[in-house]
LUMLOMI-747445 format. One record per residue: residue number from 1; residue in three letters; x, y, z of N, C-alpha, C in turn. Coordinates in Angstrom, 3 decimals. Last residue first. Layout:
BEGIN
<rec NUM; "ALA"; <X; Y; Z>; <X; Y; Z>; <X; Y; Z>>
...
//
This chain:
BEGIN
<rec 90; "VAL"; <88.434; 93.810; 139.887>; <89.392; 92.841; 140.085>; <89.833; 92.786; 141.515>>
<rec 89; "ASN"; <86.876; 96.064; 139.417>; <86.199; 94.846; 139.788>; <87.143; 93.664; 140.034>>
<rec 88; "ARG"; <88.670; 97.935; 138.540>; <87.997; 98.120; 139.835>; <87.307; 96.933; 140.248>>
<rec 87; "LYS"; <89.149; 97.229; 135.894>; <90.260; 97.099; 136.853>; <89.567; 97.209; 138.310>>
<rec 86; "GLY"; <86.523; 97.627; 134.672>; <87.285; 96.200; 134.784>; <88.304; 96.134; 135.900>>
<rec 85; "LYS"; <86.476; 100.312; 134.778>; <85.487; 99.325; 135.398>; <86.011; 98.074; 135.714>>
<rec 84; "MET"; <88.528; 100.974; 132.906>; <88.633; 101.294; 134.331>; <87.624; 100.552; 135.360>>
<rec 83; "ALA"; <87.506; 99.900; 130.605>; <88.857; 99.199; 131.034>; <88.971; 99.725; 132.630>>
<rec 82; "GLN"; <85.354; 101.535; 130.259>; <85.060; 100.118; 130.488>; <86.299; 99.304; 131.102>>
<rec 81; "SER"; <86.558; 103.959; 129.843>; <85.659; 103.745; 130.998>; <85.566; 102.420; 131.288>>
<rec 80; "GLN"; <87.956; 103.363; 127.450>; <88.685; 103.718; 128.722>; <87.825; 103.541; 129.821>>
<rec 79; "HIS"; <85.786; 103.124; 125.670>; <86.585; 101.898; 125.985>; <87.515; 102.208; 127.237>>
<rec 78; "PHE"; <84.719; 105.717; 125.892>; <83.930; 104.530; 126.413>; <84.712; 103.373; 126.622>>
<rec 77; "ARG"; <86.867; 107.117; 124.791>; <86.457; 107.308; 126.131>; <85.433; 106.229; 126.637>>
<rec 76; "TYR"; <86.861; 106.050; 122.231>; <88.120; 105.925; 122.990>; <87.572; 106.171; 124.490>>
<rec 75; "GLN"; <84.342; 106.780; 121.348>; <84.657; 105.405; 121.388>; <85.752; 105.178; 122.254>>
<rec 74; "ASN"; <84.672; 109.639; 121.249>; <83.688; 108.922; 122.070>; <83.987; 107.498; 122.265>>
<rec 73; "GLU"; <86.788; 109.770; 119.516>; <86.932; 110.237; 120.757>; <85.995; 109.695; 121.697>>
<rec 72; "MET"; <85.376; 108.840; 116.998>; <86.472; 108.255; 117.483>; <86.855; 108.688; 118.978>>
<rec 71; "GLU"; <83.407; 110.852; 116.900>; <83.028; 109.466; 116.961>; <84.199; 108.647; 117.647>>
<rec 70; "VAL"; <84.879; 113.238; 116.536>; <84.082; 113.090; 117.538>; <83.672; 111.618; 117.887>>
<rec 69; "ASP"; <86.261; 112.532; 114.014>; <87.065; 112.795; 115.153>; <86.237; 112.578; 116.546>>
<rec 68; "ILE"; <83.944; 112.302; 112.269>; <84.766; 111.227; 112.501>; <85.542; 111.279; 113.783>>
<rec 67; "ALA"; <83.126; 115.027; 112.531>; <82.241; 114.165; 112.865>; <82.938; 112.621; 113.219>>
<rec 66; "GLU"; <85.376; 116.184; 111.211>; <85.053; 116.601; 112.665>; <84.117; 115.499; 113.383>>
<rec 65; "ASN"; <85.180; 115.323; 108.676>; <86.290; 114.830; 109.517>; <86.070; 115.192; 111.014>>
<rec 64; "LEU"; <82.745; 116.528; 107.881>; <82.777; 115.083; 107.965>; <83.946; 114.558; 108.800>>
<rec 63; "LEU"; <83.717; 119.144; 107.965>; <82.582; 118.784; 108.791>; <82.565; 117.252; 108.979>>
<rec 62; "SER"; <85.713; 118.990; 105.875>; <86.026; 119.365; 107.221>; <84.967; 118.960; 108.318>>
<rec 61; "ILE"; <84.078; 118.461; 103.721>; <85.177; 117.538; 104.100>; <85.566; 117.847; 105.612>>
<rec 60; "TYR"; <82.578; 120.817; 103.756>; <81.880; 119.586; 103.913>; <82.814; 118.600; 104.391>>
<rec 59; "ASN"; <84.775; 122.665; 103.042>; <83.936; 122.889; 104.291>; <83.157; 121.555; 104.688>>
<rec 58; "LEU"; <85.579; 121.841; 100.529>; <86.440; 121.566; 101.687>; <85.723; 121.730; 103.084>>
<rec 57; "ASP"; <82.703; 120.212; 98.774>; <83.671; 121.249; 99.078>; <84.678; 120.924; 100.307>>
<rec 56; "VAL"; <81.736; 117.766; 96.313>; <81.909; 118.301; 97.730>; <82.992; 119.283; 97.984>>
<rec 55; "SER"; <82.136; 117.734; 93.571>; <80.779; 117.598; 94.161>; <80.581; 117.997; 95.556>>
<rec 54; "GLY"; <84.572; 117.677; 92.275>; <84.182; 118.947; 92.995>; <82.780; 118.945; 93.521>>
<rec 53; "ASP"; <85.613; 115.468; 91.144>; <84.752; 116.131; 90.319>; <84.182; 117.408; 90.944>>
<rec 52; "MET"; <87.119; 114.348; 93.299>; <87.777; 114.665; 91.951>; <86.899; 115.583; 91.168>>
<rec 51; "LEU"; <85.350; 113.711; 95.382>; <86.581; 114.686; 95.662>; <87.184; 115.184; 94.272>>
<rec 50; "SER"; <83.663; 111.992; 94.208>; <83.160; 113.382; 94.615>; <84.295; 114.400; 94.870>>
<rec 49; "GLU"; <85.065; 109.755; 93.870>; <84.851; 110.466; 92.616>; <84.323; 112.021; 93.018>>
<rec 48; "GLY"; <84.873; 108.620; 96.391>; <86.142; 109.203; 95.986>; <85.908; 110.024; 94.679>>
<rec 47; "ARG"; <81.768; 109.461; 98.086>; <82.458; 108.518; 97.103>; <83.794; 109.436; 96.700>>
<rec 46; "ILE"; <81.288; 109.477; 101.655>; <81.216; 110.074; 100.268>; <81.959; 109.335; 99.358>>
<rec 45; "MET"; <81.340; 107.638; 103.612>; <80.451; 108.821; 103.818>; <80.269; 109.655; 102.418>>
<rec 44; "GLY"; <83.125; 105.466; 103.947>; <81.891; 105.323; 103.128>; <80.891; 106.493; 103.194>>
<rec 43; "ARG"; <85.472; 105.686; 105.051>; <84.475; 105.268; 106.008>; <83.055; 105.313; 105.147>>
<rec 42; "LEU"; <87.094; 106.568; 102.906>; <87.300; 105.327; 103.571>; <86.232; 104.890; 104.457>>
<rec 41; "VAL"; <85.987; 109.329; 102.657>; <85.819; 108.194; 101.595>; <86.037; 106.927; 102.212>>
<rec 40; "PRO"; <86.875; 110.559; 105.108>; <85.321; 110.309; 104.711>; <85.189; 109.289; 103.801>>
<rec 39; "ARG"; <89.717; 110.347; 104.480>; <89.111; 109.857; 105.640>; <87.565; 109.550; 105.507>>
<rec 38; "PHE"; <90.692; 111.884; 102.316>; <90.155; 110.563; 102.122>; <89.585; 109.819; 103.274>>
<rec 37; "LEU"; <91.609; 114.285; 103.368>; <90.590; 114.262; 102.452>; <89.906; 112.841; 102.258>>
<rec 36; "TRP"; <93.624; 113.313; 105.125>; <92.371; 114.007; 105.596>; <91.308; 114.195; 104.650>>
<rec 35; "ASP"; <95.551; 112.311; 103.403>; <94.701; 111.379; 104.283>; <93.457; 112.125; 104.858>>
<rec 34; "GLU"; <97.251; 113.478; 101.889>; <95.767; 113.665; 101.543>; <94.918; 112.877; 102.397>>
<rec 33; "GLN"; <100.105; 113.960; 101.927>; <99.272; 114.155; 103.148>; <97.813; 114.344; 102.876>>
<rec 32; "GLU"; <101.476; 112.942; 99.792>; <101.092; 114.361; 99.776>; <100.244; 114.686; 100.941>>
<rec 31; "GLN"; <101.503; 110.325; 100.508>; <102.795; 110.983; 100.147>; <102.514; 112.477; 100.235>>
<rec 30; "MET"; <99.875; 109.319; 103.453>; <99.963; 109.554; 102.151>; <101.123; 110.475; 101.691>>
<rec 29; "SER"; <101.830; 107.999; 106.444>; <100.786; 109.027; 105.773>; <100.811; 108.953; 104.191>>
<rec 28; "ILE"; <101.943; 105.645; 109.088>; <102.358; 106.204; 107.763>; <101.306; 107.122; 107.333>>
<rec 27; "TYR"; <103.026; 105.589; 112.482>; <102.020; 105.431; 111.368>; <102.620; 105.964; 110.149>>
<rec 26; "SER"; <104.617; 103.769; 114.899>; <104.893; 104.781; 113.754>; <104.014; 104.688; 112.751>>
<rec 25; "VAL"; <103.642; 103.710; 118.261>; <103.415; 103.181; 116.846>; <103.812; 104.176; 115.845>>
<rec 24; "GLY"; <103.518; 104.648; 120.761>; <104.847; 104.099; 120.206>; <104.772; 103.541; 118.845>>
<rec 23; "SER"; <101.501; 105.777; 121.741>; <101.415; 104.414; 121.949>; <102.643; 103.856; 121.384>>
<rec 22; "ALA"; <101.655; 108.285; 120.772>; <101.861; 108.006; 122.227>; <102.020; 106.543; 122.512>>
<rec 21; "SER"; <103.388; 107.880; 117.654>; <102.341; 108.320; 118.503>; <102.615; 108.036; 119.905>>
<rec 20; "PRO"; <106.574; 109.096; 116.390>; <105.773; 108.071; 116.904>; <104.620; 108.537; 117.606>>
<rec 19; "THR"; <107.321; 111.292; 113.897>; <107.147; 111.275; 115.361>; <106.155; 110.080; 115.629>>
<rec 18; "THR"; <107.306; 111.129; 111.125>; <108.697; 111.185; 111.944>; <108.370; 110.930; 113.351>>
<rec 17; "LEU"; <105.629; 108.687; 109.230>; <105.679; 109.968; 110.074>; <106.721; 109.912; 110.992>>
<rec 16; "LEU"; <106.768; 107.496; 106.072>; <106.520; 107.323; 107.579>; <106.630; 108.837; 108.257>>
<rec 15; "ARG"; <104.747; 107.777; 103.232>; <105.853; 108.113; 103.944>; <105.769; 107.842; 105.486>>
<rec 14; "ALA"; <103.386; 106.125; 100.212>; <103.370; 106.501; 101.535>; <104.729; 106.903; 102.263>>
<rec 13; "PHE"; <104.349; 105.329; 97.599>; <102.928; 105.700; 97.964>; <102.678; 106.355; 99.224>>
<rec 12; "SER"; <106.402; 106.334; 95.396>; <106.603; 106.030; 96.760>; <105.080; 106.423; 97.411>>
<rec 11; "ALA"; <105.168; 106.676; 92.958>; <106.153; 105.760; 93.212>; <106.427; 105.279; 94.462>>
<rec 10; "ARG"; <103.165; 108.568; 92.480>; <102.861; 107.445; 93.415>; <103.956; 106.338; 93.621>>
<rec 9; "ARG"; <103.869; 110.359; 90.662>; <104.173; 110.845; 91.942>; <103.849; 109.650; 92.926>>
<rec 8; "GLY"; <102.975; 109.003; 88.272>; <104.403; 109.042; 88.719>; <104.712; 109.442; 89.958>>
<rec 7; "ALA"; <100.330; 109.366; 87.996>; <100.859; 107.948; 88.310>; <102.281; 108.112; 88.749>>
<rec 6; "GLY"; <98.867; 111.467; 87.193>; <99.421; 111.703; 88.475>; <100.194; 110.366; 88.993>>
<rec 5; "ALA"; <98.178; 110.877; 84.509>; <98.936; 112.031; 84.719>; <99.529; 112.078; 86.090>>
<rec 4; "PHE"; <96.475; 108.887; 83.654>; <97.623; 108.444; 84.272>; <98.702; 109.574; 84.622>>
<rec 3; "PHE"; <94.393; 110.231; 82.401>; <94.108; 109.305; 83.542>; <95.497; 109.040; 84.364>>
<rec 2; "GLU"; <95.454; 111.339; 80.203>; <95.327; 112.219; 81.265>; <95.021; 111.381; 82.562>>
<rec 1; "MET"; <95.405; 109.782; 77.823>; <96.491; 109.735; 78.721>; <96.427; 110.510; 80.087>>
//
Protein backbone atom coordinates (compact mmCIF):
# COMPACT_ATOMS: atom_id res chain seq x y z
CA UNK A 1 0.00 0.00 0.00
CA UNK A 2 3.00 2.34 0.22
CA UNK A 3 2.58 3.09 -3.49
CA UNK A 4 -0.63 4.99 -2.74
CA UNK A 5 0.72 6.80 0.34
CA UNK A 6 0.84 10.21 -1.38
CA UNK A 7 -2.36 9.78 -3.38
CA UNK A 8 -4.52 11.71 -0.91
CA UNK A 9 -2.66 14.96 -1.28
CA UNK A 10 -3.36 14.96 -5.03
CA UNK A 11 -7.07 15.61 -4.57
CA UNK A 12 -6.38 19.13 -5.81
CA UNK A 13 -3.64 18.48 -8.35
CA UNK A 14 -2.73 22.09 -9.02
CA UNK A 15 -3.20 25.56 -7.68
CA UNK A 16 -3.61 28.82 -9.49
CA UNK A 17 -0.70 31.18 -9.09
CA UNK A 18 -1.92 34.41 -7.57
CA UNK A 19 0.00 36.81 -9.78
CA UNK A 20 -0.66 36.78 -13.54
CA UNK A 21 2.42 36.88 -15.72
CA UNK A 22 3.39 39.95 -17.73
CA UNK A 23 1.41 38.50 -20.64
CA UNK A 24 -1.72 38.46 -18.50
CA UNK A 25 -1.84 34.66 -18.36
CA UNK A 26 -2.57 33.04 -15.01
CA UNK A 27 -0.45 29.90 -14.87
CA UNK A 28 -0.95 26.97 -12.52
CA UNK A 29 1.59 25.25 -10.33
CA UNK A 30 1.78 21.82 -8.76
CA UNK A 31 0.18 21.65 -5.33
CA UNK A 32 3.47 21.45 -3.44
CA UNK A 33 5.33 23.56 -6.04
CA UNK A 34 7.41 20.61 -7.27
CA UNK A 35 7.38 22.10 -10.79
CA UNK A 36 11.07 23.00 -10.51
CA UNK A 37 11.97 19.38 -9.79
CA UNK A 38 9.94 18.02 -12.70
CA UNK A 39 11.03 20.47 -15.42
CA UNK A 40 14.01 18.29 -16.43
CA UNK A 41 11.78 15.20 -16.33
CA UNK A 42 9.18 16.81 -18.59
CA UNK A 43 11.93 17.73 -21.07
CA UNK A 44 13.33 14.17 -21.10
CA UNK A 45 16.63 15.12 -19.48
CA UNK A 46 16.20 12.65 -16.60
CA UNK A 47 13.71 9.98 -15.62
CA UNK A 48 11.08 10.64 -12.98
CA UNK A 49 12.24 7.56 -11.09
CA UNK A 50 15.62 9.22 -10.64
CA UNK A 51 13.97 11.86 -8.46
CA UNK A 52 12.38 9.22 -6.29
CA UNK A 53 15.34 6.85 -5.89
CA UNK A 54 17.96 9.56 -5.29
CA UNK A 55 19.96 8.87 -8.45
CA UNK A 56 20.20 12.63 -8.98
CA UNK A 57 20.81 15.29 -6.36
CA UNK A 58 19.46 18.82 -6.06
CA UNK A 59 22.67 20.34 -7.42
CA UNK A 60 22.19 18.41 -10.66
CA UNK A 61 18.50 19.36 -10.81
CA UNK A 62 19.55 22.98 -10.32
CA UNK A 63 22.10 22.75 -13.13
CA UNK A 64 19.51 21.22 -15.48
CA UNK A 65 17.01 23.96 -14.60
CA UNK A 66 19.62 26.62 -15.28
CA UNK A 67 20.27 25.06 -18.70
CA UNK A 68 16.51 25.08 -19.40
CA UNK A 69 16.29 28.74 -18.37
CA UNK A 70 19.22 29.69 -20.61
CA UNK A 71 17.69 27.86 -23.57
CA UNK A 72 14.30 29.49 -23.01
CA UNK A 73 15.82 32.96 -22.67
CA UNK A 74 17.88 32.53 -25.84
CA UNK A 75 14.81 31.33 -27.75
CA UNK A 76 12.86 34.34 -26.47
CA UNK A 77 15.63 36.73 -27.54
CA UNK A 78 15.84 35.12 -30.97
CA UNK A 79 12.08 35.42 -31.50
CA UNK A 80 12.09 39.02 -30.28
CA UNK A 81 14.90 39.81 -32.72
CA UNK A 82 13.00 38.19 -35.58
CA UNK A 83 9.85 40.10 -34.66
CA UNK A 84 11.77 43.39 -34.65
CA UNK A 85 13.28 42.60 -38.06
CA UNK A 86 9.80 41.90 -39.38
CA UNK A 87 8.52 45.26 -38.14
CA UNK A 88 11.42 47.11 -39.76
CA UNK A 89 10.71 45.51 -43.14
CA UNK A 90 7.08 46.63 -43.21
